[in-house]
N, C-alpha and C positions, 0 to 999 in steps of 0.2 A: 498963358503958357499952354493950357489944354488945347486952345484953338490952333496954336502954332503946331503942336504935336499932331493933332488930327489932320491938319493940312499937309504936313510932311508925310504922314502915313497914307493919305489919299493919293498924293503925288507918287509915292513909291508903288502903291498898288496899281495905279494907272500905267506907270512905266513897265511893271511886270506884265500886265495884260498886253501892252503894245509889243513887248518883246515876244511873247507867246504868239501873238497874231502874226508878226513878221516871220517868225520861225515856222509857222504852221505849214506853208508849202514845202519847205525843205524836209520837215519831219514826215509829211505825207509821202514824199518821193522816197525817202529812206525806208519807210514802212512797206510801201508797195514794191519797191525794187529789191530790197534786201530781206526784210523780215518776212514779207509775204511768201516768196518762194520757199524759204526754209520752213515756214509753217505748213505749206502744202506738202513738202517732203516728209515732215513729221507725221502728218495725217496719213499719207500713203503708206508709211511704214507699219501702221496699225490696221491696215485693211487687207482683205483677202485678194489673192492673185486672180486676175482675169484669165479667161481661156486663151485669148489672143493678145496678151499684153494688157495695159491699163489695169484698173483695180475695180473691185466690186464695191461700189459706194454703199455705205450703211452696213456692211458686213465686217464686223470686228474680227481681227485675227492677229496672232503673235507669230505666225509662221515666218514672216520676214525677218524678225529679230532672232528667232530661233535658228534660222538658216545661216546667219552670219558666222556662227561658231560651231554649229552642229548640223548633221545631215541624217536623213532617214534612209535605211537600206531598202532597196526596191523589192527584195525577195522575202526577207523575214521580218520587215517592219521594225527592226531594231535601230537604236540611235548610236551615233558615233561622232567623233570630232570631224569638222569640215577641214580636212588637212590642207586642201588647196587654198581656201580662204585664209586660214591662219598663216600659211606660208607666204601669201601675197601681202598680208598685213605686216608680217615680220620683215619681209623684203623691203617694203616701203619705209618702215621705220629705220631699218639698218642702212639703206642707201641714203636716206635723208640725213641721218646722223653722220655718215661717212662723207657726204657732200659738204655738210657744214664744217666738219673738221678739215677737209682738204681745201675748201675755199678760205678758211681761216689761216691755214698754213701758208697758202700762196698770197692771200690778201693782206695780211699784216705787214710783211716786208714791203709789199708794193705801196701800201698806204704810208708807211714810214718813209720810204724813199721819196714819195711825192711831197710829203710834209717837210722834208729836209731840203728840198730845192729852193732856190731864190724865189721870192714872192712873185716876180714877174713871169716865172716859168711854170708855176704850179697850175695855172689855168689850162695851159697846153696839155700837161699830163692828165689832168682830170678830163679834158675833152677827149683824149685818146681812150681813156677808160670807158667813157660813155658812148663811144662810137657803135659798139654792138647793139645798143638799144635802138639805133636808127633802122635796124633790119628786123624783119618779121622773125618770130621765134622759129617757125617752121624752116625758114631759109637757113638760119643759124644751125639748126639741128642737121639739115642735109649737108651743110658745110663740114660739120664734124664727121658725118658719115663718110665723106670723101677722104678724110684724113685717116680714119681707123679701119676702113674696109680692107679686105685681103689684097686688093690691087691699089690701095690708097697710098697717100704720101708717106705715112709712117712706115709701113711694111716695105715699100720700095726703097726708102732711105736706109733701113736696117739691112736689107739685102745688098744694096750697093756698097755699104760699109763693111760687109762680110760678117756682121754680127749674127745673122740667122741665114739658114739655107732655104727655108720655105716660109711663106707668110704665117703670121700668128693670127689665130682666130680670135678676134676681139668683138666683132659685130655679133649681135644677138646674145650677149652675155650681160651679167650684172656689171662687169667692168665697163662695157660700152655705156650703160646707163649712167654710171658714176662719172665717167669722163664727160659725157654730154651735159649732164646737169651741172657739173663743176664749171664747164665753159660758159654755160648759159647764165648761171647765177653768181659768178665771181664778182661782177661789178656791184651787186647788191651787198657784198661784204666789204669791198674796198671803200666805197663812198662813206658809210657811217664811220668806219675806222679812221679814214682820212679827216673827217670832220672833228673827231675827238683828238687825234694826234696833233692837228694843226693848232689847237688851243692849248697844247701842252706847254708849260713853262719850262724850257730847256735849262734854265738856271738850276732847277732841282736835279736834273741829270748831272750837270757839272758839279753840284754839291756832293752828289753821291760818289763821283770819281775822286773828288778832293778828299773824301773820307775813306779812300782806298777800297771802295767797293769794286768788284769785278763787273764785267759787262753783263753777265748772267744775273748777278744780284741787282744791278740797276734795272734790268728789264723786269725782273720778278717782283721787286719791292717798290719800284717807283713808277715805271712806265705803265705796266699792266693794270695796277690798281687805279691809276688816274684815267686811263682810256677804257676802263671796264664797261661803262655805259654804252660806248660805241661798239665794243666787242659783243655785248649781249644783243644790241639792236641788230647788228649785222647777222648774227647767228639766227635770230628769229626771222629776219627777212629772207634768209636762205632756206631755213628748215621748213617753214610753212608752205611755200610754193613747191618745194621738192617733194613734200609728203603727198600733195595732190597732183603731181606732174602727170600729164597725159601724152603730150606730143612727143617728148623725148623718149619715153619707154616704148611708145608705139613704133617709132622709126628705128631706134637703135637697139631696143631690147627684143623685138620680135614677139611672137605669140606665147613663148614659153617663159618670158621674163616680164610678166605684167606687174603693174603696181596698182594701187587703189583706184586711181583715176580710170585706168583701163578696165578694171573689174566693174566699176560703176557703169561705165559706158556699155559694157557687154550685157549687163542685166537689163538696162533700158532698151537695148537694141536687139541683138540676136537671142538673148536669153528670155526675153519677154516676161521678166519677173520684176515688175516695178516695185512691189513692197520690199523685196530683198535689196534692190538698188537704192531705194530710199533709206533703208536701215543702214546700209554701208555708208551712204552719204552722211547720215547723222553721226555714225561712228567716226568718220573722218573729221567732221566738225568738232567732235569731242576731243580727239587727239590734238587738234589745233588749239582748242580752248585750254587744254592742259599746258601746252607750250607757252601760250600767252600768260597764263597764271604764274608759271615759273618766271617769266620775264618781269611781270609786275612785282612779284615778290622780291626778286633781285634788285629791281629798280628802287623799290621803297627802302630796301635794306641799305642802299647807297645814297640815301637822302633824297630820293625822288629825282635824281639827275637823269637827263636824257641826252643821247647823242644828237 
């Protein structure tokens, strides 16, 4: 028996070694392509700022992290809050949450409508939802610009209908960012919700109606709890890219309505403050990790289900 056990343990150890050996190339690529750049950003955030960009290697400094939320007065050397940075961080979080809520409001009925179609027609509707992904993000953002600009489709339609007399200024506002990100990320909300609703046993819905439940009660007590994993997954898929959005705020928001992605690009570009840009990048990653932890906690609370 001991020899059999030893042989089994040796075979298991060999199998583990083989799996690690086969996984080594993928793990190396993941480390170099994902963990490596993040580690470089972390190191840069603790280094001193160079005179013309870059960093001073070997010179430790916390100025980058300090400048994320605070600033030093040029005249009396006093400290105060970095109002611009805090406003941009708050705008990014606010617009990301608003985009998530708006895409959920539009995406849930859309996903429910698709799931209720006959099985032979569902693929066509899903295909229509995924068509925007065939186009580059920049092109989709410019398409939205043509809709909401002063001489765009929306304002022209409202003027033609007599609703307004002069164009509404939507471009270069937070509203423009919100509409643009909602349009760009709406499919990321629809698809996980559709995957959850499609697996819903509608006999439970019929049982709710048989027990004299109203439509709102059926939605709140039967449908939403069952499709909650898809709802959470869709919210995460929308919130995370919205938080780090760069192209949409750059095109639709203008210079006065920047988000975190634009602020990071500015520090590595015209600002020539790489430690500050690296510190803001790590701050953005921390916000993303908080969102992911909330998702994991909710998923585990629901028995580990995934959409």
